[in-house]
C-alpha positions, 0 to 999 in steps of 0.5 A: 222705402221710397226710391228716387231716380233722375229723368233722361234726355233720351226719350222713346215716345212710341205709344205704350199699349194697354197701360192707363197713365196717371196725372202728374201731381205738378201738371200745373207747374209744368204748364207754367214752366213751359209757358216761361220757356216759350218766351225763349227763342232758339238762341235762348234755348241753346244758351240755356241748355248748352244744346245744338241749334237743331235740338233747340229748334226741336224743343222750342217746337215742343214748348210751343205745343205743350199741352197738345202733344201725345203723352206717355207714362214717364218710366216708359218714355225715358230711355237713357242709361238709368232706364236701361237698368230699370227696364220698366217695360218688363215689369209685370203689373204687380211690380208696376203697381209697387213702383207706382207707390215707391218709385219717384222720378225727379224732373226739371219740368214736372218736379216729381213723377210717378212711373205711370204719370203721363209726360209730353216730350220735353228737355229741361235739365234741373240745373237750367238757369231758367228765370221765373217769378220764383227765382233765377233757377229751377232750384229756386222755382221748385223750392221745398215742394219736391221735398214736401211731396216726397215726405207726403208719399213716405208718410202714406207708405209708413216709411221714413227712408228714401233711397237716392239713386238720382244724380247730384244735379237732380237730388240737389232740387230736394230741399234737405232742410225740408226733407224729413227722411233718412237718405241712403245713397248707393254708390256704384264703382268699377275696379280699374287698375287696382283701384275702385272708380266711379264710371258715370255710364255704368253708375247711371245704369246701376242706379236704375238696376238698384231701383228695379231690385227694390221693386222686384223684391218689394224691399221695405228694409234698408238693410236688404239693399246690401244684397244687390248683385245685379250685373256683377256688383257686390256690396263692399263693406270696407268702402261703405259708410253709414247710409252710403253703401258702396257696390263694386265689381271687377269686370264691367259688363255691357 
């Protein structure tokens, strides 16, 4: 199985010792997009990503320096909620090797990343309406290339299953017409006031924990996903549908 997750806005670019990074497949495309973003001033970046002036200045400087900044493996550089669940820094070498083959991170700038692919610090959400020669948005820019890359990796693994642990914003960049894989999308819910509810903060962390569960257990059978019980979650068959397994817990934990 392949599993895909979203990137994170929060980054930790402190050096990762003893790890040899790999090269992103779409490095040339990342340079192309960075060049386009260089054409925007502070106000343009603020409007594009709905960020503060200080963040816009930071990212203007990053795009200006893109290609010369220190890089770090993606799974260790991203530091948001999903990555707190993934805990990539604690994966042992065998687990990281499995992750390198089976885990993919979707990215507005880099398209698709393996865990060890080196990234420079950036911020560019997939939903950004960055106009390029390929269209008005990043969805237009990436077209069907992300889907084709996922198809190719699944073929190398001899699998036809993709576990979608990404957000709607990012999985929307995967052209469904071009994707030749069965997609399973786990849903994580909290029992609140007698009714199940999706709470974004907890769901993001659980998606990362599900990716780690797949990596740690070397899962190849999609039926085994229902054994996921990290953080107090349990499979809820009555709430689930085909290719949409729901996991529920009564008391959210930190």
